[in-house]
Structures are given as C-alpha cells and as structure tokens.
C-alpha positions in Angstrom: -5.0 -14.6 6.7 -8.3 -14.3 8.4 -11.0 -12.0 7.1 -10.6 -8.6 8.9 -13.6 -6.8 10.1 -14.7 -3.7 11.9 -15.1 -3.6 15.6 -16.5 0.1 15.6 -17.9 2.5 13.3 -16.3 5.6 12.0 -18.1 8.2 14.1 -16.8 6.0 17.1 -13.4 6.1 15.5 -13.5 9.9 15.1 -14.7 10.5 18.8 -12.0 8.2 19.8 -9.2 10.2 18.2 -10.6 13.5 19.3 -9.9 12.8 22.9 -6.3 11.7 22.4 -3.4 14.3 23.4 -0.7 12.3 21.5 -1.0 9.9 18.5 1.3 7.7 16.6 0.3 7.1 13.0 2.1 4.3 11.1 1.4 2.3 8.0 3.0 -0.7 6.1 6.7 -0.9 5.3 7.7 0.6 1.8 4.6 2.9 1.8 2.7 3.7 -1.5 0.8 6.9 -2.1 -2.3 5.7 -0.4 -0.3 4.7 3.0 1.8 7.9 2.9 -1.1 10.1 2.0 -3.4 8.8 4.7 -0.5 9.2 7.3 0.2 12.8 6.2 -3.5 13.8 5.9 -4.4 12.4 9.4 -1.3 13.6 11.0 -1.9 17.2 9.7 -5.4 17.3 10.7 -4.8 16.0 14.3 -1.7 18.5 14.6 -4.1 21.4 13.7 -6.3 20.2 16.7 -3.5 20.4 18.9 -2.7 16.9 19.2 0.9 16.0 19.5 1.5 13.5 16.5 4.4 11.1 15.4 3.9 10.2 11.9 6.0 7.0 11.5 7.1 5.6 8.0 9.5 2.5 7.3 11.4 3.3 4.2 12.2 2.8 1.3 9.9 5.7 0.1 9.6 6.1 -3.6 11.4 9.5 -4.9 8.3 11.0 -6.0 6.3 10.7 -2.8 9.2 12.1 -0.9 8.2 15.6 -2.7 4.7 15.7 -1.1 3.7 18.4 1.0 4.0 17.4 4.6 6.7 14.8 4.2 9.2 16.8 6.0 7.3 16.2 9.2 7.4 12.4 8.7 9.7 10.3 11.0 11.7 7.7 9.0 12.1 4.6 11.1 15.5 3.0 11.4 16.3 -0.3 13.4 16.7 0.6 17.1 15.8 4.0 16.9 13.6 5.6 19.7 9.9 6.0 18.9 8.2 8.5 21.3 5.5 7.0 23.4 2.2 8.4 22.7 -1.3 7.9 24.3 -2.9 6.5 21.2 -1.8 4.7 18.0 -3.2 4.5 14.6 -2.3 2.0 11.9 -3.7 2.8 8.4 -3.8 0.8 5.2 -2.8 -2.4 6.8 -3.9 -4.9 9.4 -1.2 -7.5 8.7 1.7 -8.2 10.9 3.8 -9.4 7.9 3.6 -5.8 6.6 4.8 -4.0 9.7 7.5 -6.3 10.7 10.1 -3.6 11.2 7.8 -1.8 13.9 6.2 -4.9 14.9 7.6 -4.5 18.5 6.5 -0.9 18.7 2.9 -1.7 17.7 2.7 -4.8 20.0 3.5 -2.5 23.1 0.8 -0.4 22.1 -1.7 -2.9 20.9 -4.4 -2.2 23.7 -4.6 1.4 22.4 -4.3 0.7 18.6 -6.8 1.8 16.2 -6.7 0.3 12.6 -8.2 2.0 9.6 -8.0 0.0 6.4 -9.8 -1.0 3.1 -8.1 -4.5 3.2 -10.2 -7.3 4.0 -7.5 -9.6 5.2 -5.4 -8.9 8.5 -4.3 -10.7 11.6 -3.4 -7.7 14.0 -5.8 -8.2 17.0 -6.3 -4.4 17.6 -9.4 -3.8 19.8 -10.5 -0.8 17.7 -10.7 -1.6 13.8 -12.5 0.3 11.1 -12.5 -1.7 7.8 -14.3 -0.7 4.6 -13.7 -3.2 1.8 -15.6 -0.9 -0.5 -13.3 2.1 -0.3 -11.1 2.5 -3.1 -8.3 3.7 -0.8 -7.7 4.2 2.8 -7.5 7.8 2.1 -11.3 7.8 1.3 -11.8 6.5 4.8 -9.6 9.4 6.3 -11.5 11.8 4.3 -14.7 10.7 5.9 -13.0 10.6 9.3 -11.7 14.2 9.2 -15.3 15.3 8.0 -16.7 13.7 11.3 -14.0 15.4 13.4 -14.2 18.9 11.9 -16.1 21.6 13.6 -19.5 22.8 12.1 -17.9 25.6 10.2 -14.7 24.0 9.4 -13.8 22.4 6.0 -10.9 19.8 6.6 -9.8 20.1 3.0 -9.2 23.8 3.0 -5.5 22.8 4.3 -3.7 22.1 0.9 -1.4 19.5 2.8 -4.4 17.5 3.6 -6.1 17.8 0.2 -3.0 16.8 -1.7 -2.3 14.0 0.6 -5.8 12.7 0.2 -5.8 13.1 -3.7 -2.5 11.2 -4.0 -4.0 8.4 -2.0 -7.0 8.0 -4.0 -5.2 8.5 -7.2 -2.5 6.1 -6.7 -4.6 3.3 -5.5 -6.9 3.6 -8.4 -4.1 3.9 -11.0 -5.1 7.4 -11.6 -8.8 6.4 -11.8 -8.2 3.7 -14.1 -8.8 0.6 -12.1 -12.1 -1.1 -11.2 -12.0 -0.1 -7.6 -12.8 3.5 -8.9 -16.4 4.4 -7.6 -18.6 7.4 -7.9 -17.4 8.4 -4.4 -13.8 8.4 -5.5 -14.5 11.0 -8.3 -16.8 13.0 -5.9 -14.0 13.3 -3.5 -11.3 14.1 -6.2 -13.6 16.9 -7.6 -13.9 18.2 -4.1 -10.2 18.2 -3.8 -9.6 19.8 -7.0 -12.0 22.7 -6.0 -9.5 23.2 -2.9 -6.6 23.8 -5.1 -5.1 20.4 -5.9 -3.1 20.6 -8.9 -3.6 17.0 -10.6 -1.1 17.5 -13.4 1.6 18.7 -11.2 1.1 15.9 -8.8 1.2 13.2 -11.5 4.3 14.7 -13.1 5.9 14.8 -9.7 4.9 11.2 -8.7 4.8 9.3 -11.9 7.1 11.1 -14.3 10.1 11.8 -12.4 11.9 8.4 -12.3 15.6 7.7 -12.6 17.2 6.1 -15.5 17.9 3.2 -13.3 14.2 2.3 -13.1 13.9 2.3 -16.8 16.7 -0.2 -17.0 15.1 -2.4 -14.3 12.0 -2.4 -16.3 13.6 -3.8 -19.3 15.0 -6.6 -17.1 11.5 -7.2 -15.9 9.8 -7.3 -19.3 12.8 -9.6 -20.6 11.9 -12.2 -18.0 8.3 -12.1 -19.0 6.7 -15.5 -19.4 3.3 -16.1 -20.7 1.5 -19.0 -19.2 -1.8 -21.0 -19.5 -2.1 -20.2 -23.1 -1.3 -16.7 -22.8 -3.9 -15.9 -20.3 -1.4 -15.4 -17.2 1.9 -13.8 -17.2 4.8 -13.9 -14.7 8.0 -11.6 -14.4 10.9 -12.3 -12.3 13.5 -9.7 -10.9 16.6 -11.3 -9.3 18.7 -9.5 -6.7 21.5 -9.3 -9.4 19.1 -7.4 -11.6 19.1 -4.5 -8.9 22.8 -4.7 -8.4 23.6 -4.5 -12.1 21.3 -1.5 -12.9 21.7 0.2 -9.7 17.9 0.3 -9.3 16.1 0.2 -6.0 13.7 -2.0 -4.6 11.0 0.7 -4.4 11.4 1.4 -8.2 9.3 -1.7 -9.1 6.2 0.2 -8.6 3.6 -0.3 -11.5 5.9 -3.0 -13.3 3.2 -5.6 -12.4 0.6 -3.6 -14.4 2.6 -3.7 -17.8 1.5 -7.1 -19.0 -2.1 -6.3 -18.5 -2.1 -4.0 -21.6 -2.3 -7.4 -23.6 -5.9 -8.1 -24.3 -5.8 -12.0 -23.4 -3.6 -11.6 -20.3 -6.2 -11.8 -17.2 -3.6 -12.5 -14.4 -0.1 -11.1 -13.6 2.5 -11.9 -11.0 5.7 -10.0 -10.4 8.2 -12.1 -8.3 10.9 -9.9 -6.8 14.1 -11.1 -5.0 15.1 -8.1 -3.1 18.6 -6.7 -3.3 21.1 -8.0 -0.9 21.8 -5.5 1.8 25.4 -4.4 2.1 25.5 -5.7 5.5 23.7 -8.7 6.4 23.7 -9.7 10.2 24.2 -13.4 10.7 21.1 -13.8 13.1 18.9 -12.2 10.5 17.1 -14.1 7.6 17.6 -13.2 4.1 15.2 -10.8 2.8 11.8 -12.5 1.6 10.9 -12.9 -1.9 8.0 -10.4 -2.7 5.0 -11.4 -4.8 2.6 -8.8 -6.5 -0.6 -10.2 -8.0 -3.0 -8.3 -10.4 -6.1 -9.4 -12.3 -8.5 -8.0 -14.9 -12.1 -7.4 -14.0 -15.0 -9.0 -15.8 -16.7 -12.4 -16.2 -14.6 -15.1 -14.7 -12.2 -12.5 -13.0 -9.6 -14.0 -10.8 -9.6 -13.3 -7.1 -6.0 -12.6 -6.6 -6.4 -12.1 -2.8 -7.2 -15.7 -2.5 -4.1 -16.6 -4.6 -1.7 -14.4 -2.4 -3.4 -16.2 0.7 -1.7 -19.4 -0.7 1.6 -17.7 0.0 0.6 -16.2 3.3 -0.3 -12.8 2.0 -3.6 -11.0 1.0 -5.2 -7.8 -0.4 -8.0 -7.0 -2.7 -9.6 -9.2 -5.2 -7.8 -7.4 -8.1 -4.5 -6.4 -6.4 -2.8 -8.5 -3.6 0.7 -9.3 -2.4 2.7 -11.8 -0.3 6.2 -12.4 1.0 7.8 -15.6 1.1 10.9 -16.8 2.8 12.2 -19.5 0.2 14.7 -19.5 -2.5 13.6 -17.6 -5.5 13.7 -20.8 -7.7 11.2 -22.6 -5.4 9.0 -19.6 -5.3 8.8 -19.3 -9.1 8.0 -22.8 -9.5 5.3 -22.6 -7.0 3.9 -19.4 -8.5 3.9 -21.1 -12.1 1.7 -24.0 -10.7 -0.6 -21.6 -9.1 -1.0 -19.5 -12.2 -1.8 -22.6 -14.4 -4.3 -24.0 -12.0 -6.2 -21.0 -11.2 -6.3 -19.6 -14.8 -7.6 -22.8 -16.1 -10.3 -23.1 -13.7 -11.4 -19.3 -14.0 -11.5 -19.2 -18.0 -13.6 -21.4 -20.0 -11.8 -23.6 -22.5 
C-alpha cells in the first residue's frame, strides 16, 4: 500500500466543508471507537451548521459503541440499500479500498468530491482532497482541530456533549485509554478540555470496555488456548477459527483487544491475532469466502518492530505499533505465512 500524503491543509479542508449543503460521512467497515466517534462528532457539528448529513456506518458495531450519544442518527449500511446522494463526501480514519469494500461503489461514484481525513500513513484511495496527519493519536484529534477551525469566534464546538463524548471515545479507544505509545501531550490536553465540558470518563469506560457478553469471554479463552510463542518467546500468535465463533456464540466484533493480551508478558515484543471470520448463514455462490483478518501489535522501545511494514507484506497497513490486513487464502496457509514472518522479523529486530 502506498504512502498516503496530504493534498491540502486543515484550514482548506474546513473551508471546503463549510460551503457544502449536504455531506456523506463514512469510515471503514467494523468501526472502532475512533472511526465511529469521528463520524458522530463531525456529523453532529455539520448538522448544527444546517448541513444535511448522512453518517454512514458498515456493521458490525461493538455493543458498547452502540450506546454512544448520537448513534441513533447513524445510518447502518446493508448490501443494496439506497444511500442518499450528497454534494460532498468525507471518509474518516482510513484511506484504503480494502477497508471500505462494502461501500466501495458508493465512494467510487463520489470520488471527485471525496475528502479523506486520516492519521494512517498508508492508503490507495485517490481522493483529490486528503488531510493525513501521522502524528495524531487518533482521527478524532484531527476532527477536533477541524471543528475548532469551523467554529464561529464566540463558539466552543465542544460545548455539545454529543461531540465532546464522541471525540473522547475516539482518542481514548485509539490510545488504549491513554496507555499506548501514540499518546502525546496534545492527546491529554484535548482529553482535559473535553472532561471540562462534562465528559464522564468512568461512565464511558464502563459502557464501552466493561459491558461485554459472556460469549466474548468464552472466545477469549479460545484465543488464549491457541497462543503460540515463537522466536524464543519474543513473538506471539493467536488463531481463532470460524468454529470458535460458532461454538461459543461470539461475534466477530468481539475480538476487540484480544491482540493486546500477550503483550503483558515482558519478553513478548510482537503479537499477531489471526482470525477466520464466522461463516455467514447464507453464502452466495458468486461471493468469495470472508477474508482471514490479521491484527499486528508491537511494543515501543529500542529495536521496536514496525508492524505496518509487516502488514504490508499481506496487503494491509496501519501504524508502526498497530496494523492490520485481510487475506483471501485458506487459514492454514495464512498461519504458516505469519509464523515465517514473525520468526524472520523478530530475529532481525532483537539482538541475539
């Protein structure tokens, strides 16, 4: 995947959106807190300005995120559904075709009027307008700056609690609730400002991170049972098969945070979660089987491994410490490829 760069600055992006009468706002499939929070915050702010907004989300959506303020105004995309035509379109938190396959045709038809706002440095969607900030901890940070630029002189865009909570969820989820190495001073400053506007951090954490179904716990047990330590214990791989979902009743979106578990071990520097999605109840003959998903994570520090580069070997991308890919190959073949990549890259990164 090519390096993704900006074609305009943020003030120009703000000026562009300020003139639109109607806007479609979309993000990657299976949205996380940053993706959904960015969609909700931007949509709420544009609606308050009088813009006709269509916030479009491709499910599944984790149960905790469905409880966010503003989620009731989000349109959930279903195959073949009619998406309203709008004057402009915004894609947040991704610039990769592979992450928007379900709505790819919708975005292709609007490509000439598409604005991408992202903090990932890899992408292949040739939108004419792109603002990419790889230093931002989350796309929600970019949205916060954008809304500040669009606000009137006497306005505080974060006075709206729906906006404030959506932005907070965005930055909190993408930083592991301020634990990950992408957290910067700017992130804490924004969080403090949002807390002063009435955001209840404890309530949001409980709502999003502590409201899981028992089925997720059963699936977590399966993931940990599959744990394989490689490269003298410096790398770890977990594998979830379609049968694991079927037998536990867990959902694909309930694998969130599983990939972080092996990193609690001091010696483990690199982790990959390999997930074979559950088979849909009805599979059309002309459709390929769901792709095997790969989630990569690495620890910061001397000799840190750039997992975005590893994900690129599988056609994916992301950040240096968190990346992902989707592979249309049998699970057994993907697992062997991942095992080889882990050995090769961990051996190179860590001195013997």
